[in-house]
PAPATOR-361921 format. One line per field, with one value per residue (C-alpha): residue number from 1; residue in one letter; x, y, z. Coordinates in steps of 0.5 Angstrom, whole numbers, plus 500, padded with zeros to 3 digits. Example, Ala and Ser with C-alpha at 12.3 -4.5 7.8 and 13.67 -1.06 7.14 Angstrom:
2
seq (1 2)
type (A S)
X (525 527)
Y (491 498)
Z (516 514)
***
This chain:
520
seq (1 2 3 4 5 6 7 8 9 10 11 12 13 14 15 16 17 18 19 20 21 22 23 24 25 26 27 28 29 30 31 32 33 34 35 36 37 38 39 40 41 42 43 44 45 46 47 48 49 50 51 52 53 54 55 56 57 58 59 60 61 62 63 64 65 66 67 68 69 70 71 72 73 74 75 76 77 78 79 80 81 82 83 84 85 86 87 88 89 90 91 92 93 94 95 96 97 98 99 100 101 102 103 104 105 106 107 108 109 110 111 112 113 114 115 116 117 118 119 120 121 122 123 124 125 126 127 128 129 130 131 132 133 134 135 136 137 138 139 140 141 142 143 144 145 146 147 148 149 150 151 152 153 154 155 156 157 158 159 160 161 162 163 164 165 166 167 168 169 170 171 172 173 174 175 176 177 178 179 180 181 182 183 184 185 186 187 188 189 190 191 192 193 194 195 196 197 198 199 200 201 202 203 204 205 206 207 208 209 210 211 212 213 214 215 216 217 218 219 220 221 222 223 224 225 226 227 228 229 230 231 232 233 234 235 236 237 238 239 240 241 242 243 244 245 246 247 248 249 250 251 252 253 254 255 256 257 258 259 260 261 262 263 264 265 266 267 268 269 270 271 272 273 274 275 276 277 278 279 280 281 282 283 284 285 286 287 288 289 290 291 292 293 294 295 296 297 298 299 300 301 302 303 304 305 306 307 308 309 310 311 312 313 314 315 316 317 318 319 320 321 322 323 324 325 326 327 328 329 330 331 332 333 334 335 336 337 338 339 340 341 342 343 344 345 346 347 348 349 350 351 352 353 354 355 356 357 358 359 360 361 362 363 364 365 366 367 368 369 370 371 372 373 374 375 376 377 378 379 380 381 382 383 384 385 386 387 388 389 390 391 392 393 394 395 396 397 398 399 400 401 402 403 404 405 406 407 408 409 410 411 412 413 414 415 416 417 418 419 420 421 422 423 424 425 426 427 428 429 430 431 432 433 434 435 436 437 438 439 440 441 442 443 444 445 446 447 448 449 450 451 452 453 454 455 456 457 458 459 460 461 462 463 464 465 466 467 468 469 470 471 472 473 474 475 476 477 478 479 480 481 482 483 484 485 486 487 488 489 490 491 492 493 494 495 496 497 498 499 500 501 502 503 504 505 506 507 508 509 510 511 512 513 514 515 516 517 518 519 520)
type (X X X X X X X X X X X X X X X X X X X X X X X X X X X X X X X X X X X X X X X X X X X X X X X X X X X X X X X X X X X X X X X X X X X X X X X X X X X X X X X X X X X X X X X X X X X X X X X X X X X X X X X X X X X X X X X X X X X X X X X X X X X X X X X X X X X X X X X X X X X X X X X X X X X X X X X X X X X X X X X X X X X X X X X X X X X X X X X X X X X X X X X X X X X X X X X X X X X X X X X X X X X X X X X X X X X X X X X X X X X X X X X X X X X X X X X X X X X X X X X X X X X X X X X X X X X X X X X X X X X X X X X X X X X X X X X X X X X X X X X X X X X X X X X X X X X X X X X X X X X X X X X X X X X X X X X X X X X X X X X X X X X X X X X X X X X X X X X X X X X X X X X X X X X X X X X X X X X X X X X X X X X X X X X X X X X X X X X X X X X X X X X X X X X X X X X X X X X X X X X X X X X X X X X X X X X X X X X X X X X X X X X X X X X X X X X X X X X X X X X X X X X X X X X X X X X X X X X X X X X X X X X X X X X X X X X X X X X X X X X X X X X X X X X X X X X X X X X X X X X X X X X X X X X X X X X X X X X X X X X X)
X (875 870 864 859 863 864 857 855 860 857 851 852 853 860 859 862 869 870 876 880 885 886 891 889 889 882 879 883 886 893 897 894 900 905 902 899 892 892 887 886 881 877 871 864 862 856 859 863 857 853 853 851 857 855 858 853 857 859 851 849 855 852 845 848 851 844 847 841 842 849 847 842 848 853 848 846 853 853 846 842 835 835 828 827 832 830 823 826 833 835 839 845 849 844 846 854 852 857 851 847 853 852 844 840 843 842 835 840 834 829 834 835 828 827 833 831 824 827 831 826 821 827 827 831 838 839 841 848 852 857 864 866 865 865 858 855 850 846 841 836 833 833 837 843 842 839 846 850 847 847 854 857 852 856 862 861 859 853 848 843 839 835 829 824 819 814 816 823 825 826 824 823 817 814 817 816 808 806 805 812 815 809 810 810 817 820 818 821 827 828 826 832 837 833 835 842 841 840 836 832 829 823 820 827 829 837 838 831 829 836 842 848 853 850 850 857 859 855 858 864 862 856 853 849 844 837 835 832 825 824 821 823 819 818 818 812 805 800 804 802 795 789 790 798 801 808 810 813 807 802 806 807 799 798 803 799 793 790 786 787 782 785 778 779 785 792 798 805 811 818 821 825 823 819 814 813 811 806 803 802 799 795 792 791 786 782 785 787 794 799 806 810 817 822 827 825 824 831 833 828 832 827 828 826 822 818 817 815 810 806 805 802 798 795 800 801 806 808 815 819 814 815 810 810 804 798 791 785 778 773 778 779 785 783 789 797 800 807 812 814 822 827 834 841 848 849 849 852 848 851 844 842 839 832 831 824 822 816 811 806 801 796 793 786 787 784 790 798 803 810 816 822 827 828 833 836 833 839 836 837 845 849 853 847 851 847 847 850 846 850 856 863 866 872 872 869 864 868 867 874 878 873 868 863 861 855 852 846 842 846 852 853 852 846 840 838 836 842 847 844 845 853 854 852 856 862 861 861 867 870 867 870 877 877 876 881 884 884 890 894 889 888 894 893 885 884 881 885 884 883 876 873 869 874 879 873 868 864 867 866 864 866 873 874 873 878 872 872 870 873 881 883 889 889 888 887 881 881 874 873 871 866 872 876 871 870 863 863 862 855 849 844 837 832 832 827 822 818 812 807 801 795 794 791 797 802 799 801 807 806 811 811 817 816 818 824 827 827 831 838)
Y (263 264 269 264 259 264 266 259 258 264 261 255 259 263 270 275 278 286 287 293 295 302 303 301 308 309 305 308 301 302 297 290 286 289 294 292 296 300 303 310 313 318 323 323 330 329 328 334 338 337 342 338 334 327 321 320 315 311 310 309 303 300 300 297 291 290 293 298 299 300 305 309 309 312 318 319 320 326 329 330 331 326 325 333 334 329 333 340 340 343 337 340 333 331 337 335 328 324 320 327 327 320 319 322 324 319 321 322 326 320 315 320 321 314 312 318 316 309 312 316 309 306 308 314 313 312 319 318 323 328 326 333 339 345 347 350 355 355 361 359 352 352 348 351 351 344 341 344 342 334 334 337 332 327 329 329 336 338 343 348 351 357 358 365 361 356 350 349 348 355 357 349 350 357 358 351 349 342 340 340 338 334 337 329 329 335 333 326 329 334 328 324 330 331 324 325 330 336 341 345 352 355 362 365 370 371 378 380 374 372 377 376 377 372 367 369 368 361 357 356 357 360 359 364 362 366 365 371 372 379 380 386 391 393 401 402 406 402 397 398 398 394 387 387 381 379 372 370 372 369 362 362 363 357 353 355 352 358 360 366 370 371 372 369 373 373 376 373 378 374 369 365 359 363 366 359 356 362 361 354 355 360 355 350 355 356 362 364 365 369 370 376 376 381 377 371 363 362 367 365 362 357 350 348 342 347 351 346 343 350 350 343 345 351 357 362 366 373 374 381 384 389 392 399 401 398 401 400 403 403 399 394 392 392 393 392 397 393 396 391 390 388 384 388 386 382 384 382 376 374 374 379 386 387 394 398 400 405 400 398 393 392 386 386 383 382 380 381 377 380 375 378 376 376 379 377 382 385 385 378 379 380 387 390 395 400 397 390 385 379 376 375 368 363 357 353 359 362 370 373 369 369 363 366 362 364 360 360 366 371 369 371 363 361 361 353 348 344 350 351 344 344 351 348 342 346 350 344 342 349 349 343 345 351 348 342 342 336 332 336 335 342 348 356 355 351 344 338 335 329 331 334 330 333 339 344 340 340 337 330 329 322 324 329 324 319 314 313 306 307 306 312 311 318 323 329 326 328 328 324 327 324 324 319 314 308 310 304 299 302 301 307 307 313 316 314 319 320 316 319 315 320 327 328 325 328 335 333 331 323 319 312 309 302 307 310 303 302 309 308)
Z (070 065 067 066 071 076 076 078 083 086 086 090 096 096 097 091 093 091 088 086 082 085 091 098 100 098 103 108 111 108 105 107 106 111 115 122 123 129 133 134 139 136 138 134 132 135 142 141 139 145 150 155 154 153 151 145 142 148 150 142 142 148 146 139 144 147 154 156 163 162 156 161 167 162 160 167 169 164 164 170 166 160 160 159 154 150 149 148 147 140 139 135 136 130 126 127 126 120 118 116 110 108 108 114 122 127 131 138 141 141 143 149 151 151 155 160 161 163 168 171 172 176 184 186 188 195 199 202 207 203 203 203 208 204 203 196 195 188 187 182 180 173 168 170 177 178 173 178 184 181 179 186 189 186 187 195 196 201 196 198 192 193 189 189 185 189 185 183 175 173 166 165 169 168 160 157 156 158 151 150 157 161 168 171 167 170 177 176 174 179 185 182 184 190 192 192 198 194 199 195 198 195 196 198 194 195 196 199 203 204 204 199 204 209 203 201 209 210 204 201 194 191 183 181 175 176 169 164 167 164 157 153 151 143 145 140 141 145 148 154 152 152 149 149 153 155 152 159 163 158 159 166 166 162 165 172 169 167 161 159 154 148 144 137 133 136 133 136 135 135 132 138 142 146 140 138 145 145 138 139 146 144 138 144 147 141 137 130 131 126 128 125 124 122 118 114 116 115 120 125 132 134 133 126 128 133 127 123 128 129 122 121 127 124 126 120 119 116 115 114 118 124 128 129 133 136 136 140 140 146 150 146 141 134 130 129 124 121 117 111 112 107 109 108 110 116 123 129 130 123 120 115 119 117 114 114 108 106 106 111 113 118 121 125 132 139 143 141 145 144 145 142 147 155 160 167 172 175 182 182 182 188 185 180 176 171 164 166 162 163 168 164 167 166 162 168 170 175 176 176 182 187 190 185 179 174 169 164 162 166 162 154 153 148 152 151 155 153 154 161 163 160 164 171 170 168 174 178 176 177 184 185 182 187 193 192 186 181 182 177 171 170 169 169 169 163 162 161 154 157 160 154 148 143 143 143 146 152 159 161 169 168 166 170 176 173 172 164 163 156 156 151 147 144 150 145 143 136 132 126 120 115 110 114 114 109 107 103 109 111 108 106 111 112 118 123 125 132 132 137 140 138 136 143 146 141 144 151 150 149 145 143 146 143 136 140 141 134 132 130)
***
């Protein structure tokens, strides 16, 4: 047909058809003429990368179909605190998202936050009588302990949680400022866990108020997750002098509603999430804040979006600087002396090690807040040992062959809320396996691939219970890489960003749900 006639035909409503002279292998569809298409069950890399173990592709697909209630249910099956993680998670799922290599990663955390807020608005589930006789104790009500209690309760076990503080939540309550995690959100998520019949006893420190031997004798299994509540020291002159505060102590005071007097000039030492939380909290108290970090911005372990938010709000950053002394005069802190650093070869963390030079710099300061890391109080462990900083656990949190399980900060796992929630879930499934086995689904202490999101992913509580609503064709759950996708079928779109209500509400954790509902 002549080109002019072809154009006239296309203009009459007949859509143009793409024709290729290349092999059909280019489109990953095989030979169209004689090969029948086959369905392959594959896992999206976001689901495998989620430390909590959430079926992200599953609830996203339900939302795409308009099944919002079903999406909420699928999310809450795996994550007991979606309204919390939607606000404070470092969302590695988005880093792993295939779409990030096409245009922009899907804003998974914002969708999770929106669904989490819908979940906590629903009436709490009715308390049902436990189906199992074995009682389980959980020591610590941080994210790991709460997740373990939640999944154990759903598996039918009566659970008692012991918390040394006056209120449950652990570092969620004591270490994360209100502007990032509103307490009403945290309280509602905790109440939902309590509604399953989980008993939480506060102001009870196991080892002091209740002896460990009593806990181990009374309960069939114990999960230990005390959290890291001890700030590490810098070990430099003047650290114990006036005007120098520990980061966690400062955040605890702020989270209790106090307004510490920081004066005007504040220096925060550290590059992790605690340091950024301290800096942004001090900023909200009216101080001028400078963060000192011994490496460069690229090596900072804090969540990048939190760093960017702090910078946008007015926090200043001084990189390649490490304090070597604090000077005071007339009972007041006046100066921070720093060594200028340079980066050497990678150290055990995989980052280039900071090396001091012979150059120094000084900052005038009224208050210093140190936040260089936290440690677990070994007195909170059942068998404290000198020099022990973490507990070695198996894949499902078991300590040796005993009925003792551990997770969260007390192990060598990453210290994030998402990793703690995932550790609590794994321990709950490990306790379930320990107490009654799991129908032959696991062997030799390993987790069956059918219970995972991908061969290297986290464990699914839904699949563990055999209640997966999706029929899986490939039990190994092969993860689909972007190279296996036919990207020609997708339309490029910009990532939808979080849309906060107003600056005041943004600083206090407010989020525009109608905007979240439009996120891809």
